[in-house]
N, C-alpha and C positions, 0 to 999 in steps of 0.2 A: 632491402636497406642494408647498407654496409656499415659496420661498426667503426666509426672514424678513428677512435682512440687506438684500437687494436692495429688498424692498418698503418697509422702514422708511426707507431712504435716499431712495427715490423720493418718499416723503411729505415728507421734510425738505428736499430740494433743489428749490426752486421752479422753477428753469430747466428741470429734467427734465420736470416736469408740464406746463409751458407748451409745450415742444417736442412732447410727445405729443398735446396738444390740436390744435396746428396740423397735425400729420401726419394726425390722424383727419379733420379738416375737409377736407384736401386729397384724401383718399381716399373721400369720401362716395359712396355707391352711386347709380346712375342712378335717376331717378324712374320708377316703374312705376304702372300702373293695373290694378285687378282688378274684375271684375263677378261677383257671386255666387261669389267665391272663385277664379275663373279669370282668368288674366292676359290682358289685351288687347294686341294688336299694332297698331302704327300705322306709316304710311308715313314719318313723321318722328318723332324721339324727343320725348316729353313735355318741356316746359320750364316753369320757374317764373319768372313775371314779377310783381313787386309782390305777392308772397305768394299768387298764384293759379297753379294748374297749368293749362297750355294744351296741347291735343292737336289733331291733325289731325281736322277735323270729320267727314269722311265715315265713317271707321272707327268713331268713337264713336256716331254716330247709328245706323249699321247694327247695332252690338252691342246697342243699346237697342231694336231692333225697328222702326226707321223705314225707309221707302224715301226716298231722297234725290235731289233735283234741285238742281243748282247753275247759276244763270244768270250766266255769266261777265261779260256786258256790264254788268250792274248790281251784280255781286258780291253776289247774293242767294241765301241758302240756303232751300230749301223742303223740309221734312221732314214725313212723315206716317206715323203708326202707327194701330193700331185705336182708340186712345183719344185721340190728340192730333194736331193739325196746327200745326206751328211754322214761322214765316217770319221771317227776320231778315237784315239787310243790313250788310255791313262798313261801319263808320263811323256806323251808325245808333245812336240812343239808346234805341230801344224795339224789342221783338220782338212779334209777334202769336202768341198761343197760343190756339188755338180761337177766334180773332177778337178776343180781349181783349189789351190792351197790357200788356207787362211791361218794366220798365227793364232795359236791357242792361248798363249800368255797366262798359263796356270789356271785356266778355267775348267779343268777336268781333274778331279782329285778323288782319292780314296779317303773317306772320313768316317771313322768308327766302323770300318769294314764295309761301308756302302760307297758306291760310285756316285759322286755328286758333281753337278755342273753349275757353272756360273749362269744365273738367270739372264742377265743383260746380254751376255755373249750369245747364248742360244736363241733368245727371242729376237735379237737384232739380226742374226744370220737368217732368221725365218721371216724377215721383213716387217717386224713389229717395232713399235715405239715403246721405250721403257722409261718410266719416271720413278723417282724415289720420294715418298712422303716421309720426311724425317720425323715429324711430330707423331704420326700414327704408326710409323715403322712398317709401311706397306709398299711393296714393289708393285707398280701399276703397269700392266702390259696392255697395249691397245693397238688397234689397226690404224695406221695413219690415214687421215683424210685431208683434203685440201682446205686449209684455213681460209683461203681467199673466197672459196665458194660459200662458206658458212658465216664469214665475218659480218656481212651486211645483215643477215637474219638475226644473229646473236645481238649485235649492237642495236638492231631495230627494237628488240624487246626492251632494252634499257632505255631507249629513247621514248618508247610508249609509257614506261613507268614514270619517266621524268615529266612527260606532258600531263599525265594523270595527276601527278603530285602538284604541278603548277596550277592545274584547273581545280584542284580539290575534289577530284572525282574518284572516290574510293572503289566504286564498281569497276571503272575502267582500269584502275590499278590492279585489282584482284583478278581481272580477266587475263592477266599475263602470267598467272600462276597455274600450275597443274591442279586439276580437281582434287587429287589426292596428295597435294603438296604437304610436306612436313609442317605440322603446327599451323595449318591453313586457318583454322577458326580463330586461333589466338592472334595471328598476324592481321586478319581482317578486322577483328575487334579493335586492335591497337591502331590500325590505319584510320578507321572511321573516327575513333576518338581524337586522334591527332589532327586529322583534316578539319574537324569541327572546331578545334581550338586555336590552331596556329597555321599560318601560311608560310611555307618554306620554299626556297629555290636551290636546286642542286646543280652544280657545274662539275662536269667530268674533267679532272685534270689529266688523267691517263686511263686508258682501257687496253687490257691485254688478254690474250686467250692462251693461258699456260697448258690447258688440257682440252683436247678435242678428239672425240671418237665419232663413230657413225650415229650414236644415239645420246651421248652425254657430252657436256662441255662445262668448263669453268671459265668465267670471265672475271679477271682481277681488275679492280678499279681503285683509283684514288679520287675522292670527291670532296668538294667544298660545299658545305651545307649552311645556308644563311637564312635567318629569320626575315620574312618579308611582311609579316603582319600578324595580328592576333594578340590576345590578352595574357597568354601564359608565358612563363619564363622559358626562353630557348636560346642558349648561347651558340654562336657561330662556331663551326668546327670543321676540321679536315679529317675524313675517315678513309680507311682502306677496307674494302669489302671483297668477298669472293661470292659471286653469283653462281650457284650450281643449277644448271639447266638440263632438262631432258626433253626429248621429242615426245609429243603426245600421239594418240592413235592416228591422227591425220598427218603426222610428220612435221608438225610445227613446233618450234622451240618454245618451251614454257619454263618458268622458274619452279624449281623443286624446293630450294631453300636458299637463304642468304646468310653468310657467316661474316660477322664483323671481325676484322683482323686487328685493327688498331683505331684509336681515336685521339686526336689532339685538338685543343682549343685554339682557334684562330686569334682571338682577342680577349685575353683574360681580363684586362682592365675594362674592356667594353661591357663586361657582364654587369658592372655596377650601374651602367646607364639604364638598365632595365628596372631600376627601383620604381615602385609605384606609390601612389598617394595612400596614406593611412593616417588615422588620427594620431596626434603626437603622444597621447596617453598610451595607445596601444604599441607604438614604436618603442617608447621608453620601457613599457612592461616586458616586451619581448627581449629587448637588449638586457634588461635586468635579469631575466630568466637565464640567459646564456651565461652572464657573469656569475650567477649563483651556482650554476653547474660547474663551471671551471674552478670557482672557489672551493667547492666541495671536493674536487679532485686534488687541489693543493693541500686541503686540510685533512685528506683521507677520511672524509665524513661520508660514509657510504649511504646512510639513511637520507642525508640531505641531497645526495646525488640522485637516489631513486625517486625522491619527491619532486624532481623536475620533470618527470614523465607522467603521462596519463597512465592509469592502471592497465597492465597488459599491453603496453605499447610494443609494437614489433621490434625485436632486437634488444630491448632495454634490459631484460634479465640477463641475456648473454653478455652484454656490454658491462654490466655491473660485476658479473663473475670474472670477466677478463680484468677489470680494473682492480679487483681485490688481489688477483694473482700477481699482477704487474707491480702493484704497490708494495708487495712483499719483497721484491728484488730491486726496485728502482725508486728513486726520489724524483717526483715530477712537479713541474711548475708550468701552468697553462694560463694564457691571458688572451683577451679579445684584441684583435688588431683593427677590424672594421666589420660593420654589419650593414645590411640593407634588406628591407622587405620587398621582395620581387613579385609576390602575388598576395592579394588581400581580398577577403570576401566577408568581412564583419567578424565572424567567429572562427575563421580558418585563414592561415597565412603560410607563406613559404619564406624562410629566412635564409639569405645568403650571408655566410660568415667566414671571415678569415681569422684563423687562430694560430698563435705561436705556442710551441711546446718545447720545454727543455727536459731532458731525461738524464739523470746522473746516476752513475754506478761506479763504485771504487774510485771516486774523485774525478772521473772523466765525464764530461757533460757533452751531449749531442743535442743540437737544436734543429727544429723543423717547423715548417709552415703548412697548414692544411686549409684548403678552401672547400667548404662543405655547404650542402643545401639541406635544410632541416624543416620538416613540416611541424607547424605549431597549431594548437587549437585552444579555444577559450572554453573552459568548463566552469560553470557556476561563477562567472566573472573573473576567473583566473586563467592566465595563459600557461600552457604546459606543452612540452614536446610530445608530438604524436608518433614519433619514431626516431631512430638513431641517425638518420640522414644519409645522403648520397655524397660520396667524395668526388669532387671535381678536379682537385689538384693536390698533390703531395710533393713537397720538395725539402731537401736538406739545406740548412743554412750554414 
């Protein structure tokens, strides 16, 4: 459960966002290098200079299958593999690759007394493909393979997932995952629950293969996912995913894990059309509960705010602590814009709510809208929030 109040405020307060960015930059992970999926180790840590990643030369050459000789007097590297012979000199402008000259372009340097080479330069000369993962700061070296040969097999896995989804066949869906796929048990439990409650249809807007080696691949997709039936609330959306696949023991592509890159709602207004039938007295009581919570925010009445939750509701204590901290620095005004009950089962319900929030500090007011989904439950005849809710949309006004 996401604490909606905290998230809305973080979107409205510019200084908070800037501080988070600076902290993230300060804590950037160390640069790493992998070859065919295995991490390489070096006598000195990789370093980035002028947008290029440099590493200690001997370890890289040996990992690529070369025998290496270094002539210290002339600062010359001589490396030889079964396919290539490379000779290059610190300070030189060209390298000899099987006797042919190649421009060095500053890819051989003395750094801290060590001879360092540009990873991309050496790996490319050695017939490898090099990619840079900016988020994880990893240089990925792989042996190129023919994408046309593997494309049909990789896309075929996605097509089988899509068909299993359309058929509501969880076993067929999970058959496309590796037996030791990451979080397989959790994925299977989630898929079986989803297929039992809602029918969805996925359309691939685009499919690309940004990473492909002999044994590993990444398929990047843009998908439109729409509700086709079922009783639970499910908004239509457009998602971007990265499917990480590996070959199993038989050489067949299978899914290891799926990473969601982004998600956008296709029809926000259409969410309200999923309102379900509920007794008027329950609808009014749930709406009154939300109004009471927002009035408690406006009044800085923390006891009244806490009273809108069931005891030990997930995230409620943290939300209350956040609220106390925020109220010390900001004046807040919250109100309900619109509500709808989108799931109902007598003593359990799911509330879709659009709320407006004004935040004022030093005479400056920022306004925002939050669309959230909040679970509610009836305890001893009284409706209470069962959690702090999931945020569907945040926007500044």
